[in-house]
Backbone bond lengths (Angstrom), bond angles and torsions (degrees), N, CA, C in turn:
res aa  C-N    CA-C-N  psi(-1)  N-CA   C-N-CA  omega(-1)  CA-C   N-CA-C  phi
1 X - - - 1.444 - - 1.528 111.00 -
2 X 1.336 117.17 -35.12 1.458 120.33 -179.96 1.522 110.88 -65.79
3 X 1.323 117.26 -35.28 1.463 120.41 179.04 1.523 110.82 -65.20
4 X 1.322 116.84 -38.67 1.462 120.84 179.28 1.522 110.54 -63.80
5 X 1.321 117.05 -41.09 1.459 120.85 -179.11 1.523 111.81 -68.51
6 X 1.302 118.36 -24.67 1.459 122.21 -178.36 1.521 113.06 -87.47
7 X 1.299 118.00 -14.71 1.452 120.13 -179.01 1.514 110.39 -67.79
8 X 1.321 116.02 140.83 1.466 121.62 -177.91 1.529 110.83 -59.74
9 X 1.310 117.64 -41.96 1.464 120.73 -178.04 1.526 111.47 -61.60
10 X 1.312 117.54 -37.31 1.462 120.84 179.09 1.521 110.62 -67.14
11 X 1.319 116.58 -42.49 1.468 120.61 179.41 1.522 109.98 -65.12
12 X 1.335 116.94 -44.88 1.459 120.66 179.59 1.521 110.58 -62.97
13 X 1.316 117.23 -40.96 1.461 120.74 178.31 1.528 111.00 -60.66
14 X 1.331 116.70 -43.55 1.467 120.36 178.63 1.530 110.31 -63.60
15 X 1.330 117.58 -40.59 1.459 121.07 178.59 1.527 111.49 -67.15
16 X 1.318 116.96 -35.04 1.464 120.27 176.37 1.527 110.94 -63.32
17 X 1.318 116.17 -39.67 1.462 120.03 177.27 1.530 110.25 -64.21
18 X 1.319 116.79 -43.02 1.467 120.55 179.10 1.526 110.28 -62.11
19 X 1.336 117.74 -45.22 1.461 120.48 179.62 1.526 111.71 -64.38
20 X 1.313 117.20 -35.23 1.456 120.53 176.59 1.521 110.56 -64.32
21 X 1.309 116.86 -43.13 1.458 120.53 178.13 1.529 111.57 -65.25
22 X 1.321 117.45 -38.65 1.466 120.54 177.33 1.529 110.05 -64.49
23 X 1.324 117.52 -43.72 1.462 120.74 177.65 1.519 111.13 -61.00
24 X 1.315 116.31 -43.01 1.461 120.22 177.71 1.522 110.74 -61.28
25 X 1.326 116.51 -45.26 1.461 120.85 -179.60 1.523 110.96 -61.93
26 X 1.334 117.10 -39.68 1.460 120.50 -179.62 1.527 112.32 -65.89
27 X 1.319 117.02 -36.37 1.463 119.68 -172.69 1.519 113.54 -97.83
28 X 1.301 118.06 -49.88 1.458 121.64 -172.56 1.522 112.20 -107.38
29 X 1.309 115.81 -33.53 1.458 119.94 -174.06 1.506 112.92 -74.85
30 X 1.282 115.11 -136.80 1.458 121.56 -172.52 1.518 113.37 -95.19
31 X 1.282 118.22 17.74 1.463 121.46 179.67 1.511 111.74 -74.82
32 X 1.314 115.47 -154.61 1.452 120.14 -176.31 1.507 113.83 -89.46
33 X 1.325 118.62 24.55 1.459 120.56 -175.73 1.522 112.97 -66.19
34 X 1.322 117.92 -17.16 1.453 120.05 179.81 1.516 113.36 -82.14
35 X 1.319 116.80 -9.74 1.460 121.16 -177.80 1.510 109.82 -98.24
36 X 1.317 116.02 112.89 1.460 121.00 -176.56 1.531 111.79 -62.21
37 X 1.333 117.34 -34.88 1.459 120.86 -177.94 1.521 112.01 -66.64
38 X 1.305 117.49 -27.17 1.462 121.41 -174.93 1.526 113.37 -92.92
39 X 1.327 118.25 0.89 1.464 120.48 -174.45 1.521 113.21 -58.04
40 X 1.329 118.01 -44.34 1.466 120.31 -178.30 1.522 111.47 -64.44
41 X 1.317 116.19 -40.99 1.463 119.59 178.71 1.520 111.04 -66.02
42 X 1.318 116.51 -41.21 1.463 120.42 179.53 1.519 110.46 -63.37
43 X 1.322 117.81 -46.57 1.458 119.58 -178.60 1.520 111.97 -69.63
44 X 1.326 117.57 -30.03 1.458 119.68 173.82 1.526 109.93 -64.06
45 X 1.323 116.84 -42.45 1.463 120.52 177.32 1.526 111.33 -62.93
46 X 1.312 116.97 -41.03 1.467 120.64 179.86 1.533 110.39 -65.18
47 X 1.320 117.42 -40.05 1.466 120.72 178.57 1.525 110.22 -64.33
48 X 1.321 117.50 -41.75 1.468 120.61 178.15 1.526 110.23 -63.76
49 X 1.329 117.43 -42.27 1.466 120.23 176.90 1.525 111.36 -62.73
50 X 1.316 116.79 -39.11 1.464 120.38 177.72 1.529 110.50 -65.03
51 X 1.340 117.04 -39.10 1.459 120.43 177.03 1.525 110.89 -60.49
52 X 1.326 116.57 -44.31 1.464 120.58 179.01 1.529 110.05 -62.41
53 X 1.330 116.61 -42.28 1.458 120.01 179.66 1.525 111.78 -64.75
54 X 1.331 116.97 -43.56 1.465 120.58 178.73 1.517 110.14 -60.66
55 X 1.310 115.49 -43.90 1.472 120.27 -178.44 1.529 110.27 -62.38
56 X 1.335 117.57 -47.12 1.460 120.00 179.70 1.519 111.95 -63.34
57 X 1.321 117.31 -41.66 1.464 119.83 -179.51 1.521 110.69 -62.48
58 X 1.314 116.50 -48.54 1.461 118.72 -177.52 1.522 112.36 -70.55
59 X 1.313 119.15 -36.90 1.459 120.71 179.95 1.521 112.36 -72.28
60 X 1.323 117.13 -41.98 1.460 119.31 -172.23 1.523 114.53 -97.84
61 X 1.314 118.32 -35.77 1.454 119.49 -177.08 1.526 113.09 -97.27
62 X 1.321 117.57 -20.79 1.458 120.67 176.18 1.524 110.36 -108.42
63 X 1.320 115.77 8.73 1.460 125.58 171.06 1.524 114.13 58.10
64 X 1.320 117.15 35.43 1.459 119.56 173.94 1.520 112.03 -76.41
65 X 1.318 117.69 -11.96 1.451 121.25 178.24 1.533 110.87 -62.01
66 X 1.316 116.72 -33.47 1.460 120.65 -179.46 1.530 112.10 -103.80
67 X 1.317 117.86 12.37 1.462 122.32 -179.60 1.529 109.94 -75.58
68 X 1.327 116.70 163.29 1.467 119.78 175.39 1.530 110.14 -57.54
69 X 1.325 115.86 149.39 1.454 121.63 -172.35 1.527 112.52 -59.74
70 X 1.320 118.56 -35.86 1.471 120.44 -179.89 1.525 111.35 -64.72
71 X 1.310 116.17 -42.10 1.464 120.10 178.75 1.528 110.54 -66.37
72 X 1.315 115.81 -41.74 1.461 118.90 179.82 1.527 110.94 -66.28
73 X 1.327 118.29 -40.77 1.464 120.58 177.10 1.522 111.45 -64.82
74 X 1.321 116.63 -37.64 1.460 120.22 176.36 1.526 110.26 -61.36
75 X 1.314 116.77 -45.53 1.457 120.65 178.09 1.522 111.54 -62.91
76 X 1.332 116.66 -48.16 1.467 120.18 -178.03 1.529 110.49 -59.84
77 X 1.324 116.75 -42.08 1.460 120.57 178.50 1.512 112.16 -65.08
78 X 1.334 116.61 -42.22 1.461 120.80 179.08 1.529 110.78 -62.67
79 X 1.322 116.68 -47.67 1.458 120.36 -177.42 1.531 111.19 -65.14
80 X 1.323 117.08 -44.25 1.467 120.22 179.36 1.528 110.86 -66.13
81 X 1.328 116.99 -42.13 1.462 120.46 178.51 1.516 112.25 -62.35
82 X 1.305 116.67 -41.50 1.456 121.04 178.08 1.528 111.09 -63.85
83 X 1.324 116.49 -43.31 1.462 119.76 178.87 1.528 111.23 -63.41
84 X 1.329 116.98 -43.49 1.465 120.69 179.01 1.527 110.52 -63.43
85 X 1.340 116.97 -42.70 1.466 120.19 179.40 1.518 111.31 -63.15
86 X 1.317 117.87 -42.30 1.469 120.70 179.80 1.522 111.21 -66.61
87 X 1.321 117.02 -39.25 1.462 119.88 178.26 1.524 110.16 -66.63
88 X 1.344 117.07 -40.75 1.469 120.23 178.40 1.513 111.21 -62.15
89 X 1.325 117.65 -44.15 1.460 121.16 177.66 1.527 110.28 -62.43
90 X 1.318 115.87 -42.07 1.473 120.14 179.04 1.521 111.22 -60.38
91 X 1.319 117.53 -41.39 1.464 120.42 -177.17 1.510 113.09 -78.06
92 X 1.340 117.26 -28.65 1.456 120.92 -177.40 1.525 113.73 -85.15
93 X 1.312 116.56 -30.74 1.465 120.69 -176.99 1.525 108.73 -94.85
94 X 1.295 116.23 138.39 1.455 120.55 173.87 1.447 112.69 91.35
């Protein structure tokens, strides 16, 4: 059991669950979702959390961590660009 807890995939999986719960709390749960003024900040935080989750999933569960550097840079650029675009749309609209 100790070996399972030490594996990187197990730790990342546990962190993914925590980030999912934080995202839920920010949007639907008891976070600041009732405050109209804070909506943009809340959704920006959720997008950043989603970016972190996407990065961990692709690096650790789809094994891009050990991929050739060009492929990994392509992925990192795509994920960061997508996050920036979503945040820009969130801040510009509404």
